[in-house]
Z-matrix of the N, CA and C atoms (Angstrom, degrees):
N
C 1 1.551
C 2 1.556 1 113.55
N 3 1.377 2 110.73 1 -30.58
C 4 1.526 3 116.31 2 179.80
C 5 1.485 4 113.31 3 -58.94
N 6 1.333 5 115.00 4 -46.61
C 7 1.526 6 121.19 5 -177.25
C 8 1.638 7 105.57 6 -65.15
N 9 1.351 8 115.34 7 -44.39
C 10 1.539 9 113.16 8 177.63
C 11 1.500 10 113.18 9 -56.57
N 12 1.340 11 114.07 10 -44.28
C 13 1.458 12 115.88 11 179.54
C 14 1.558 13 111.48 12 -64.41
N 15 1.301 14 119.65 13 -36.81
C 16 1.470 15 125.33 14 177.37
C 17 1.586 16 107.25 15 -59.68
N 18 1.382 17 112.48 16 -51.33
C 19 1.484 18 118.30 17 -173.75
C 20 1.581 19 108.48 18 -56.33
N 21 1.288 20 114.63 19 -42.43
C 22 1.479 21 116.70 20 -179.86
C 23 1.560 22 117.06 21 -74.49
N 24 1.334 23 110.76 22 -49.79
C 25 1.441 24 115.65 23 -178.55
C 26 1.480 25 116.04 24 -72.67
N 27 1.346 26 119.90 25 -39.75
C 28 1.425 27 121.56 26 -177.90
C 29 1.487 28 114.72 27 -89.48
N 30 1.341 29 115.71 28 -41.42
C 31 1.512 30 123.65 29 -171.42
C 32 1.545 31 111.95 30 -98.27
N 33 1.350 32 115.59 31 -12.78
C 34 1.467 33 115.01 32 176.71
C 35 1.571 34 114.36 33 78.50
N 36 1.340 35 116.29 34 15.73
C 37 1.449 36 122.76 35 -174.55
C 38 1.453 37 110.78 36 -61.10
N 39 1.278 38 121.18 37 129.89
C 40 1.373 39 124.32 38 177.52
C 41 1.595 40 116.24 39 -101.73
N 42 1.361 41 113.89 40 -22.38
C 43 1.456 42 114.11 41 -178.00
C 44 1.566 43 103.86 42 -151.97
N 45 1.279 44 118.14 43 149.15
C 46 1.398 45 131.28 44 -177.25
C 47 1.549 46 108.68 45 -126.97
N 48 1.394 47 115.77 46 131.99
C 49 1.478 48 119.45 47 176.73
C 50 1.503 49 110.54 48 -96.38
N 51 1.402 50 114.30 49 131.91
C 52 1.475 51 121.74 50 176.16
C 53 1.502 52 107.59 51 -125.44
N 54 1.246 53 114.27 52 172.17
C 55 1.514 54 122.23 53 172.52
C 56 1.474 55 112.06 54 -87.12
N 57 1.333 56 114.44 55 166.91
C 58 1.444 57 118.19 56 -176.97
C 59 1.585 58 111.41 57 -77.64
N 60 1.345 59 118.38 58 -1.15
C 61 1.383 60 124.41 59 163.24
C 62 1.563 61 107.18 60 -160.64
N 63 1.330 62 115.80 61 162.17
C 64 1.427 63 122.23 62 -173.97
C 65 1.448 64 108.87 63 -127.97
N 66 1.378 65 116.63 64 106.59
C 67 1.458 66 124.88 65 178.73
C 68 1.587 67 106.29 66 62.90
N 69 1.302 68 119.83 67 39.45
C 70 1.440 69 127.22 68 -179.37
C 71 1.549 70 112.87 69 66.51
N 72 1.209 71 116.91 70 19.85
C 73 1.522 72 122.70 71 171.06
C 74 1.482 73 109.10 72 -104.39
N 75 1.391 74 116.43 73 121.30
C 76 1.460 75 118.65 74 179.44
C 77 1.518 76 113.39 75 -69.12
N 78 1.208 77 120.24 76 161.88
C 79 1.424 78 122.41 77 -169.18
C 80 1.538 79 116.73 78 -70.36
N 81 1.318 80 115.24 79 -6.12
C 82 1.501 81 116.74 80 172.35
C 83 1.547 82 109.87 81 -93.63
N 84 1.259 83 116.55 82 4.48
C 85 1.580 84 117.62 83 178.09
C 86 1.488 85 111.14 84 -55.95
N 87 1.258 86 115.16 85 142.17
C 88 1.500 87 123.70 86 176.39
C 89 1.456 88 113.51 87 -50.08
N 90 1.374 89 116.62 88 -39.51
C 91 1.453 90 118.94 89 -179.26
C 92 1.540 91 114.08 90 -58.43
N 93 1.237 92 117.69 91 -19.89
C 94 1.468 93 119.37 92 -173.46
C 95 1.588 94 110.70 93 -102.45
N 96 1.359 95 116.77 94 2.22
C 97 1.447 96 114.41 95 -178.74
C 98 1.527 97 111.56 96 -69.07
N 99 1.348 98 120.39 97 -35.45
C 100 1.466 99 119.92 98 174.29
C 101 1.541 100 115.63 99 -59.26
N 102 1.316 101 115.07 100 -34.09
C 103 1.458 102 124.21 101 178.09
C 104 1.525 103 107.93 102 -64.12
N 105 1.379 104 115.04 103 -49.79
C 106 1.471 105 119.69 104 -175.38
C 107 1.568 106 106.97 105 -63.80
N 108 1.283 107 116.39 106 -37.58
C 109 1.411 108 118.11 107 -178.29
C 110 1.567 109 112.69 108 -65.26
N 111 1.237 110 113.50 109 -43.77
C 112 1.474 111 116.78 110 -176.85
C 113 1.620 112 105.58 111 -74.54
N 114 1.291 113 120.67 112 -30.87
C 115 1.478 114 120.46 113 -175.32
C 116 1.535 115 103.56 114 -72.61
N 117 1.280 116 119.80 115 -39.00
C 118 1.513 117 123.05 116 175.70
C 119 1.530 118 106.65 117 -61.09
N 120 1.247 119 121.54 118 -46.28
C 121 1.444 120 121.77 119 -176.11
C 122 1.523 121 111.02 120 -64.11
N 123 1.434 122 113.29 121 -37.50
C 124 1.450 123 114.45 122 -179.36
C 125 1.544 124 121.07 123 -88.18
N 126 1.401 125 109.85 124 1.95
C 127 1.432 126 120.78 125 -177.50
C 128 1.584 127 113.45 126 55.57
N 129 1.285 128 113.26 127 40.45
C 130 1.531 129 115.55 128 -178.31
C 131 1.543 130 104.68 129 -105.69
N 132 1.353 131 113.29 130 151.20
C 133 1.386 132 118.96 131 -175.49
C 134 1.388 133 108.48 132 -105.07
N 135 1.463 134 122.00 133 143.80
C 136 1.410 135 127.85 134 171.46
C 137 1.494 136 110.45 135 -108.46
N 138 1.324 137 113.70 136 126.79
C 139 1.456 138 122.35 137 178.47
C 140 1.570 139 107.67 138 -97.32
N 141 1.267 140 117.32 139 120.99
C 142 1.448 141 121.20 140 -170.05
C 143 1.528 142 104.20 141 -106.42
N 144 1.351 143 112.91 142 119.97
C 145 1.514 144 122.42 143 177.79
C 146 1.511 145 111.19 144 -114.01
N 147 1.292 146 119.86 145 137.52
C 148 1.532 147 119.50 146 179.22
C 149 1.536 148 112.28 147 -67.48
N 150 1.279 149 114.32 148 147.56
C 151 1.585 150 116.60 149 171.11
C 152 1.473 151 108.82 150 -160.47
N 153 1.324 152 115.34 151 171.11
C 154 1.444 153 121.29 152 173.42
C 155 1.507 154 109.17 153 57.64
N 156 1.237 155 124.81 154 50.00
C 157 1.441 156 130.43 155 -177.95
C 158 1.531 157 111.97 156 -65.71
N 159 1.277 158 121.28 157 141.28
C 160 1.458 159 122.12 158 -179.08
C 161 1.486 160 111.47 159 -75.51
N 162 1.317 161 111.98 160 167.69
C 163 1.486 162 123.44 161 171.08
C 164 1.623 163 113.69 162 63.49
N 165 1.255 164 115.03 163 41.69
C 166 1.446 165 123.28 164 -179.19
C 167 1.508 166 107.25 165 -64.03
N 168 1.371 167 115.94 166 -37.52
C 169 1.487 168 120.95 167 -175.42
C 170 1.558 169 111.20 168 -104.69
N 171 1.259 170 117.22 169 5.38
C 172 1.507 171 119.44 170 179.78
C 173 1.487 172 110.05 171 -107.41
N 174 1.364 173 116.98 172 -138.86
C 175 1.562 174 122.86 173 -166.93
C 176 1.565 175 106.28 174 -72.27
N 177 1.439 176 120.68 175 -15.29
C 178 1.509 177 114.97 176 177.26
C 179 1.481 178 111.25 177 -89.36
N 180 1.327 179 116.34 178 1.99
C 181 1.494 180 117.00 179 -175.53
C 182 1.466 181 117.19 180 -64.41
N 183 1.324 182 118.72 181 -22.38
C 184 1.537 183 126.46 182 -176.67
C 185 1.491 184 108.81 183 -95.35
N 186 1.325 185 113.13 184 149.80
C 187 1.429 186 124.28 185 159.56
C 188 1.571 187 106.69 186 73.85
N 189 1.303 188 122.20 187 26.14
C 190 1.437 189 125.04 188 -178.96
C 191 1.529 190 115.91 189 60.79
N 192 1.368 191 113.82 190 24.69
C 193 1.432 192 118.07 191 -172.92
C 194 1.509 193 113.97 192 -66.22
N 195 1.281 194 123.13 193 -25.47
C 196 1.523 195 117.99 194 175.62
C 197 1.457 196 112.02 195 -57.17
N 198 1.373 197 120.55 196 -35.02
C 199 1.413 198 126.67 197 177.30
C 200 1.628 199 112.53 198 -85.87
N 201 1.235 200 115.01 199 -35.59
C 202 1.450 201 116.03 200 -176.23
C 203 1.534 202 115.28 201 -87.35
N 204 1.305 203 117.82 202 -29.21
C 205 1.385 204 123.15 203 175.28
C 206 1.540 205 116.65 204 -115.44
N 207 1.321 206 113.13 205 -35.50
C 208 1.426 207 115.17 206 -175.22
C 209 1.549 208 113.53 207 -77.34
N 210 1.319 209 116.43 208 -35.27
C 211 1.465 210 117.55 209 178.25
C 212 1.539 211 112.89 210 -64.47
N 213 1.423 212 119.17 211 -46.05
C 214 1.477 213 118.25 212 177.18
C 215 1.607 214 110.39 213 -62.38
N 216 1.281 215 116.37 214 -38.24
C 217 1.423 216 116.22 215 175.08
C 218 1.592 217 116.23 216 -62.53
N 219 1.284 218 111.51 217 -40.49
C 220 1.499 219 118.06 218 -179.07
C 221 1.614 220 107.62 219 -66.34
N 222 1.304 221 119.90 220 -39.93
C 223 1.402 222 119.89 221 178.48
C 224 1.508 223 112.77 222 -68.71
N 225 1.385 224 115.85 223 -35.46
C 226 1.446 225 118.58 224 172.48
C 227 1.432 226 114.30 225 -63.26
N 228 1.326 227 120.62 226 -38.00
C 229 1.360 228 126.38 227 -178.16
C 230 1.677 229 108.97 228 -65.97
N 231 1.307 230 114.36 229 -39.62
C 232 1.397 231 121.53 230 177.24
C 233 1.584 232 112.37 231 -64.18
N 234 1.372 233 110.83 232 -39.04
C 235 1.533 234 113.65 233 -177.91
C 236 1.562 235 105.10 234 -72.15
N 237 1.302 236 118.59 235 -45.19
C 238 1.551 237 120.31 236 178.74
C 239 1.491 238 109.25 237 -55.57
N 240 1.295 239 119.12 238 -44.62
C 241 1.363 240 120.36 239 -175.52
C 242 1.579 241 111.99 240 -65.70
N 243 1.348 242 118.24 241 -36.77
C 244 1.409 243 119.36 242 174.57
C 245 1.484 244 115.21 243 -67.53
N 246 1.407 245 118.34 244 -41.34
C 247 1.330 246 124.89 245 -176.24
C 248 1.519 247 111.15 246 -72.36
N 249 1.352 248 116.69 247 -55.25
C 250 1.538 249 120.18 248 -177.42
C 251 1.537 250 109.68 249 -79.39
N 252 1.223 251 120.72 250 -12.17
C 253 1.431 252 124.08 251 174.88
C 254 1.594 253 111.20 252 -80.34
N 255 1.268 254 112.77 253 -12.22
C 256 1.511 255 111.57 254 -179.91
C 257 1.460 256 116.15 255 82.88
N 258 1.326 257 119.64 256 12.57
C 259 1.490 258 122.60 257 -176.06
C 260 1.510 259 107.90 258 -68.42
N 261 1.319 260 122.63 259 -45.69
C 262 1.397 261 120.71 260 -176.21
C 263 1.561 262 113.88 261 -78.10
N 264 1.421 263 117.49 262 -23.51
C 265 1.360 264 122.36 263 168.98
C 266 1.497 265 108.92 264 -63.61
N 267 1.268 266 121.54 265 -46.76
C 268 1.471 267 125.61 266 -175.16
C 269 1.519 268 108.79 267 -74.89
N 270 1.350 269 117.72 268 -32.06
C 271 1.463 270 121.62 269 -175.72
C 272 1.549 271 108.97 270 -130.31
N 273 1.397 272 114.65 271 74.15
C 274 1.544 273 116.26 272 -174.23
C 275 1.474 274 113.67 273 -63.12
N 276 1.362 275 120.23 274 -24.51
C 277 1.486 276 119.78 275 -177.29
C 278 1.493 277 111.94 276 -92.95
N 279 1.350 278 121.08 277 3.20
C 280 1.368 279 125.33 278 176.95
C 281 1.534 280 112.44 279 -61.18
N 282 1.251 281 118.64 280 137.17
C 283 1.459 282 122.52 281 -174.54
C 284 1.545 283 109.18 282 -108.18
N 285 1.293 284 118.73 283 113.13
C 286 1.473 285 120.83 284 178.47
C 287 1.535 286 109.26 285 -129.51
N 288 1.375 287 112.83 286 131.81
C 289 1.467 288 118.36 287 175.20
C 290 1.489 289 109.87 288 -118.96
N 291 1.291 290 117.51 289 129.31
C 292 1.482 291 120.83 290 -177.74
C 293 1.563 292 110.62 291 -104.59
N 294 1.332 293 113.81 292 135.99
C 295 1.394 294 118.31 293 -176.40
C 296 1.550 295 115.34 294 -70.86
N 297 1.347 296 117.29 295 161.78
C 298 1.431 297 125.78 296 174.12
C 299 1.482 298 114.15 297 52.76
N 300 1.343 299 112.94 298 48.59
C 301 1.408 300 120.42 299 176.87
C 302 1.548 301 117.07 300 60.90
N 303 1.334 302 113.93 301 28.08
C 304 1.457 303 119.08 302 -178.34
C 305 1.573 304 112.02 303 79.24
N 306 1.360 305 117.89 304 19.09
C 307 1.354 306 119.31 305 -178.87
C 308 1.585 307 115.01 306 57.99
N 309 1.277 308 122.54 307 -132.41
C 310 1.404 309 126.81 308 179.56
C 311 1.542 310 112.53 309 -93.79
N 312 1.292 311 116.02 310 3.11
C 313 1.421 312 121.19 311 -178.30
C 314 1.565 313 113.52 312 -57.34
N 315 1.413 314 117.31 313 -44.40
C 316 1.506 315 115.91 314 178.26
C 317 1.483 316 111.99 315 -56.67
N 318 1.378 317 118.97 316 -37.38
C 319 1.401 318 123.54 317 -174.43
C 320 1.641 319 110.54 318 -68.86
N 321 1.457 320 114.07 319 -34.97
C 322 1.413 321 118.21 320 -175.15
C 323 1.581 322 115.76 321 -104.30
N 324 1.352 323 113.25 322 8.22
C 325 1.456 324 114.73 323 -172.79
C 326 1.477 325 111.78 324 -59.24
N 327 1.331 326 117.24 325 -40.12
C 328 1.522 327 120.73 326 -177.16
C 329 1.496 328 107.67 327 -66.47
N 330 1.338 329 119.37 328 -41.92
C 331 1.475 330 125.63 329 176.97
C 332 1.588 331 107.54 330 -55.89
N 333 1.370 332 115.13 331 -48.58
C 334 1.442 333 118.73 332 -177.70
C 335 1.581 334 111.19 333 -63.29
N 336 1.308 335 116.49 334 -42.74
C 337 1.468 336 120.10 335 -178.19
C 338 1.594 337 111.45 336 -65.84
N 339 1.386 338 109.84 337 -41.34
C 340 1.454 339 115.75 338 178.50
C 341 1.514 340 110.79 339 -62.26
N 342 1.364 341 117.26 340 -47.92
C 343 1.331 342 119.67 341 179.36
C 344 1.442 343 115.86 342 -61.82
N 345 1.310 344 118.29 343 -29.99
C 346 1.458 345 124.91 344 179.24
C 347 1.522 346 108.30 345 -66.76
N 348 1.450 347 115.90 346 -35.89
C 349 1.463 348 120.04 347 -175.36
C 350 1.558 349 107.61 348 -76.21
N 351 1.428 350 118.42 349 -44.44
C 352 1.447 351 115.81 350 -172.20
C 353 1.461 352 112.53 351 -89.30
N 354 1.261 353 122.48 352 -11.73
C 355 1.453 354 124.40 353 179.31
C 356 1.488 355 109.89 354 -128.21
N 357 1.328 356 121.03 355 56.12
C 358 1.513 357 118.65 356 -179.85
C 359 1.428 358 113.86 357 -63.77
N 360 1.396 359 117.58 358 -22.52
C 361 1.429 360 121.57 359 179.73
C 362 1.492 361 111.90 360 -66.80
N 363 1.300 362 119.43 361 -20.11
C 364 1.445 363 125.88 362 178.20
C 365 1.543 364 112.49 363 -102.86
N 366 1.398 365 112.76 364 -42.46
C 367 1.474 366 120.15 365 -172.87
C 368 1.473 367 116.28 366 -91.31
N 369 1.310 368 120.18 367 -31.05
C 370 1.363 369 122.65 368 -168.30
C 371 1.555 370 111.95 369 -104.68
N 372 1.302 371 112.43 370 35.56
C 373 1.469 372 120.01 371 -170.13
C 374 1.610 373 108.69 372 -77.95
N 375 1.331 374 113.29 373 -30.33
C 376 1.509 375 113.57 374 -175.37
C 377 1.488 376 113.45 375 -118.22
N 378 1.286 377 113.02 376 -9.68
C 379 1.585 378 120.13 377 179.49
C 380 1.519 379 110.29 378 -150.04
N 381 1.259 380 117.53 379 126.41
C 382 1.474 381 120.65 380 -176.86
C 383 1.555 382 115.67 381 -89.69
N 384 1.362 383 113.39 382 1.00
C 385 1.364 384 123.51 383 174.29
C 386 1.453 385 118.74 384 -85.95
N 387 1.322 386 120.09 385 123.65
C 388 1.528 387 117.72 386 179.19
C 389 1.573 388 111.12 387 -55.87
N 390 1.364 389 119.03 388 138.89
C 391 1.364 390 120.21 389 -178.38
C 392 1.587 391 113.61 390 -59.10
N 393 1.276 392 119.07 391 -26.09
C 394 1.433 393 124.88 392 178.78
C 395 1.586 394 110.53 393 -62.06
N 396 1.365 395 114.17 394 -30.22
C 397 1.439 396 115.16 395 -177.37
C 398 1.522 397 113.31 396 -69.46
N 399 1.311 398 116.43 397 -10.57
C 400 1.531 399 120.15 398 -179.93
C 401 1.502 400 110.63 399 -103.17
N 402 1.352 401 118.42 400 11.69
C 403 1.481 402 120.83 401 174.18
C 404 1.556 403 102.88 402 -69.26
N 405 1.257 404 117.24 403 144.05
C 406 1.400 405 123.31 404 178.25
C 407 1.489 406 112.10 405 85.37
N 408 1.367 407 116.70 406 5.05
C 409 1.463 408 123.26 407 179.98
C 410 1.546 409 113.07 408 -112.20
N 411 1.328 410 116.46 409 -4.97
C 412 1.405 411 121.97 410 173.50
C 413 1.476 412 112.83 411 -134.26
N 414 1.313 413 119.20 412 161.68
C 415 1.425 414 122.33 413 -176.67
C 416 1.538 415 108.29 414 -106.65
N 417 1.413 416 109.66 415 162.80
C 418 1.509 417 118.42 416 166.16
C 419 1.556 418 106.57 417 -137.33
N 420 1.350 419 110.43 418 167.60
C 421 1.525 420 106.77 419 167.87
C 422 1.540 421 108.22 420 -90.46
N 423 1.305 422 111.31 421 -170.08
C 424 1.517 423 116.68 422 -169.78
C 425 1.559 424 114.31 423 -108.61
N 426 1.362 425 109.93 424 12.72
C 427 1.529 426 115.20 425 -174.02
C 428 1.554 427 111.06 426 -79.56
N 429 1.325 428 111.94 427 83.05
C 430 1.471 429 114.59 428 -175.96
C 431 1.679 430 109.36 429 -124.95
N 432 1.359 431 111.64 430 -4.88
C 433 1.479 432 116.09 431 167.54
C 434 1.491 433 116.89 432 75.85
N 435 1.293 434 119.13 433 -8.82
C 436 1.444 435 124.64 434 -176.95
C 437 1.524 436 114.65 435 -154.05
N 438 1.314 437 119.04 436 136.06
C 439 1.430 438 124.47 437 -174.41
C 440 1.547 439 112.94 438 -57.23
N 441 1.418 440 112.80 439 -36.00
C 442 1.430 441 120.03 440 -179.02
C 443 1.591 442 111.37 441 -68.21
N 444 1.268 443 114.71 442 -37.82
C 445 1.464 444 121.23 443 173.61
C 446 1.550 445 111.02 444 -65.24
N 447 1.364 446 114.85 445 -36.17
C 448 1.479 447 118.98 446 175.99
C 449 1.447 448 112.50 447 -68.05
N 450 1.330 449 118.47 448 -33.12
C 451 1.427 450 125.28 449 176.46
C 452 1.569 451 111.47 450 -59.50
N 453 1.391 452 109.66 451 -46.69
C 454 1.466 453 118.86 452 179.77
C 455 1.537 454 110.31 453 -66.26
N 456 1.297 455 116.80 454 -44.07
C 457 1.368 456 119.44 455 -178.00
C 458 1.641 457 112.50 456 -61.59
N 459 1.375 458 111.58 457 -43.12
C 460 1.407 459 115.67 458 -179.24
C 461 1.580 460 112.30 459 -63.51
N 462 1.397 461 114.86 460 -34.23
C 463 1.408 462 120.00 461 178.41
C 464 1.507 463 114.47 462 -65.61
N 465 1.382 464 115.08 463 -26.27
C 466 1.477 465 122.58 464 -178.03
C 467 1.474 466 111.76 465 -88.56
N 468 1.309 467 119.74 466 -59.67
C 469 1.452 468 125.21 467 -175.87
C 470 1.591 469 111.99 468 -89.10
N 471 1.294 470 117.76 469 -26.34
C 472 1.514 471 113.07 470 -173.20
C 473 1.482 472 111.63 471 110.34
N 474 1.269 473 122.94 472 137.02
C 475 1.425 474 125.83 473 175.30
C 476 1.497 475 110.56 474 -58.92
N 477 1.289 476 119.53 475 -38.29
C 478 1.471 477 123.07 476 -175.21
C 479 1.595 478 111.57 477 -77.87
N 480 1.329 479 119.78 478 2.71
C 481 1.377 480 126.78 479 -176.63
C 482 1.504 481 113.08 480 -114.79
N 483 1.366 482 115.93 481 9.91
C 484 1.517 483 123.14 482 176.92
C 485 1.447 484 111.37 483 -113.82
N 486 1.489 485 115.09 484 126.33
C 487 1.392 486 120.76 485 176.27
C 488 1.528 487 112.32 486 -117.95
N 489 1.305 488 113.93 487 148.31
C 490 1.385 489 114.79 488 -177.32
C 491 1.493 490 117.98 489 -52.77
N 492 1.325 491 116.87 490 130.64
C 493 1.381 492 122.16 491 178.13
C 494 1.540 493 113.64 492 -127.14
N 495 1.372 494 116.87 493 142.50
C 496 1.431 495 119.82 494 -175.09
C 497 1.508 496 112.37 495 -122.99
N 498 1.265 497 116.77 496 -33.67
C 499 1.582 498 123.21 497 -168.92
C 500 1.565 499 109.58 498 55.00
N 501 1.328 500 119.30 499 31.30
C 502 1.349 501 121.70 500 169.97
C 503 1.519 502 110.89 501 -62.73
N 504 1.306 503 122.78 502 142.00
C 505 1.450 504 125.64 503 0.52
C 506 1.507 505 117.04 504 -102.56
N 507 1.288 506 116.12 505 22.74
C 508 1.386 507 123.72 506 -172.89
C 509 1.513 508 112.91 507 -73.20
N 510 1.448 509 117.78 508 156.07
C 511 1.464 510 118.31 509 -177.15
C 512 1.554 511 113.63 510 -63.46
N 513 1.318 512 121.21 511 -25.72
C 514 1.411 513 122.32 512 -179.41
C 515 1.570 514 110.96 513 -84.25
N 516 1.277 515 115.75 514 4.12
C 517 1.411 516 115.07 515 175.37
C 518 1.488 517 116.02 516 -81.78
N 519 1.267 518 117.98 517 165.87
C 520 1.550 519 123.72 518 -174.59
C 521 1.457 520 105.62 519 -69.27
N 522 1.312 521 116.32 520 120.68
C 523 1.437 522 120.25 521 -177.40
C 524 1.532 523 112.12 522 -68.84
N 525 1.357 524 114.87 523 -38.19
C 526 1.514 525 119.71 524 179.37
C 527 1.591 526 100.98 525 -114.95
N 528 1.330 527 115.84 526 99.75
C 529 1.465 528 122.91 527 -175.90
C 530 1.526 529 113.33 528 -53.97
N 531 1.362 530 115.43 529 124.22
C 532 1.371 531 115.62 530 178.65
C 533 1.540 532 121.02 531 89.72
N 534 1.341 533 112.47 532 -11.29
C 535 1.429 534 120.65 533 -173.29
C 536 1.525 535 111.28 534 -60.82
N 537 1.358 536 118.39 535 -44.46
C 538 1.527 537 114.78 536 -177.41
C 539 1.471 538 111.20 537 -66.54
N 540 1.418 539 118.77 538 -33.90
C 541 1.452 540 117.52 539 178.74
C 542 1.606 541 108.27 540 -70.55
N 543 1.174 542 115.72 541 -38.35
C 544 1.452 543 119.10 542 -175.25
C 545 1.587 544 113.32 543 -65.49
N 546 1.370 545 110.98 544 -33.34
C 547 1.460 546 116.28 545 -172.90
C 548 1.607 547 106.81 546 -96.10
N 549 1.226 548 121.86 547 1.79
C 550 1.422 549 122.50 548 171.88
C 551 1.493 550 115.60 549 -74.99
N 552 1.320 551 113.35 550 105.80
C 553 1.485 552 120.60 551 -167.29
C 554 1.567 553 111.88 552 -69.24
N 555 1.308 554 119.43 553 -23.36
C 556 1.485 555 119.69 554 -177.96
C 557 1.511 556 111.77 555 -84.10
N 558 1.362 557 116.73 556 -4.02
C 559 1.447 558 116.03 557 175.20
C 560 1.548 559 108.88 558 -94.77
N 561 1.317 560 112.05 559 135.06
C 562 1.475 561 119.87 560 177.56
C 563 1.512 562 107.57 561 -71.81
N 564 1.274 563 119.40 562 173.65
C 565 1.468 564 123.80 563 176.64
C 566 1.574 565 110.62 564 -60.28
N 567 1.356 566 109.43 565 -40.33
C 568 1.498 567 115.81 566 -178.51
C 569 1.563 568 107.59 567 -67.63
N 570 1.314 569 118.54 568 -45.23
C 571 1.397 570 122.48 569 178.50
C 572 1.518 571 113.14 570 -53.84
N 573 1.342 572 113.69 571 -43.98
C 574 1.429 573 118.18 572 179.64
C 575 1.538 574 113.58 573 -63.28
N 576 1.405 575 112.12 574 -45.52
C 577 1.490 576 120.80 575 174.56
C 578 1.416 577 111.99 576 -51.18
N 579 1.398 578 114.54 577 -47.19
C 580 1.414 579 119.72 578 -173.60
C 581 1.615 580 107.45 579 -65.35
N 582 1.343 581 118.63 580 -48.08
C 583 1.445 582 116.43 581 -179.04
C 584 1.518 583 112.70 582 -64.53
N 585 1.280 584 115.10 583 -38.34
C 586 1.447 585 119.99 584 -175.32
C 587 1.532 586 113.51 585 -62.02
N 588 1.380 587 115.70 586 -31.84
C 589 1.408 588 118.30 587 -178.79
C 590 1.512 589 115.14 588 -162.88
N 591 1.296 590 121.37 589 -31.64
C 592 1.468 591 120.65 590 -176.29
C 593 1.559 592 114.18 591 -67.07
N 594 1.264 593 117.70 592 -42.95
C 595 1.419 594 119.87 593 175.45
C 596 1.508 595 113.59 594 -55.53
N 597 1.260 596 118.09 595 -39.09
C 598 1.497 597 124.30 596 178.87
C 599 1.491 598 107.31 597 -64.89
N 600 1.375 599 117.57 598 -39.51
C 601 1.499 600 119.32 599 179.54
C 602 1.518 601 112.01 600 -61.46
N 603 1.337 602 114.40 601 -40.45
C 604 1.402 603 117.64 602 179.05
C 605 1.566 604 113.88 603 -70.86
N 606 1.303 605 114.60 604 -44.95
C 607 1.442 606 120.48 605 177.34
C 608 1.591 607 110.52 606 -55.99
N 609 1.343 608 116.04 607 -42.47
C 610 1.468 609 118.76 608 -178.82
C 611 1.514 610 116.09 609 -89.61
N 612 1.299 611 111.43 610 -0.23
C 613 1.578 612 118.76 611 176.49
C 614 1.555 613 111.03 612 55.40
N 615 1.375 614 109.77 613 50.94
C 616 1.427 615 115.46 614 178.83
C 617 1.525 616 108.69 615 -103.58
N 618 1.319 617 118.22 616 141.62
C 619 1.380 618 124.80 617 177.53
C 620 1.641 619 111.26 618 -65.37
N 621 1.321 620 112.90 619 109.40
C 622 1.495 621 119.75 620 -176.02
C 623 1.530 622 113.51 621 -51.72
N 624 1.338 623 116.10 622 -31.12
C 625 1.373 624 122.31 623 -173.10
C 626 1.606 625 110.52 624 -70.11
N 627 1.333 626 113.02 625 -19.90
C 628 1.437 627 116.75 626 -175.08
C 629 1.525 628 109.23 627 -94.65
N 630 1.289 629 117.52 628 2.45
C 631 1.577 630 123.98 629 -172.55
C 632 1.498 631 104.01 630 -118.22
N 633 1.405 632 109.83 631 129.76
C 634 1.523 633 119.14 632 169.07
C 635 1.491 634 108.76 633 -90.57
N 636 1.242 635 114.98 634 127.34
C 637 1.549 636 118.12 635 176.05
C 638 1.588 637 109.63 636 -66.94
N 639 1.327 638 108.78 637 136.72
C 640 1.507 639 116.73 638 -176.56
C 641 1.600 640 104.45 639 -77.88
N 642 1.278 641 116.95 640 154.66
C 643 1.393 642 122.59 641 177.40
C 644 1.598 643 112.62 642 -96.06
N 645 1.318 644 113.98 643 97.80
C 646 1.539 645 118.30 644 -174.68
C 647 1.529 646 108.82 645 -88.55
């Protein structure tokens, strides 16, 4: 916790990137509760990026599937751990942003919510609040590659909880930064402006007057 405090107080750090698990411990692990408490206190955001996907040498080894299938699943696992582990219930002001549009979570959110209702003996062991109740209380980036996927993401997490994502400089990044946001017809001009930069300003608690809007 000392290093986190130093990063924020001395270096002015607003956000820190972590993996979707740490030494094979999911993000709801008791070891991390002190970290979340301090992060909430300091108003610092954690950006969660998937890594160390399973089955490198198994059925996922072909067709680049660790990145195409494994990464979205890894991010979904991280989100489910946070929501069903009661992390946001215990730390409601904690700021978490998940990479790649939350991975496959937007597509499975109804399945997760349904499973929580019908099998509370398995799903509601650490938190009695349905995961869907926490929608709108965490952020994702916008890197979903398709306007229809962006529509689904916005319906799950909310338009005000999506920040521009690029994944630069990796091949799976958006080749024309912001294009999917700009071509999404159901977003108003204000919605697009918010996703392209203003939502990030709010998430990172940056004084908007000190920031110059980029020309997209």
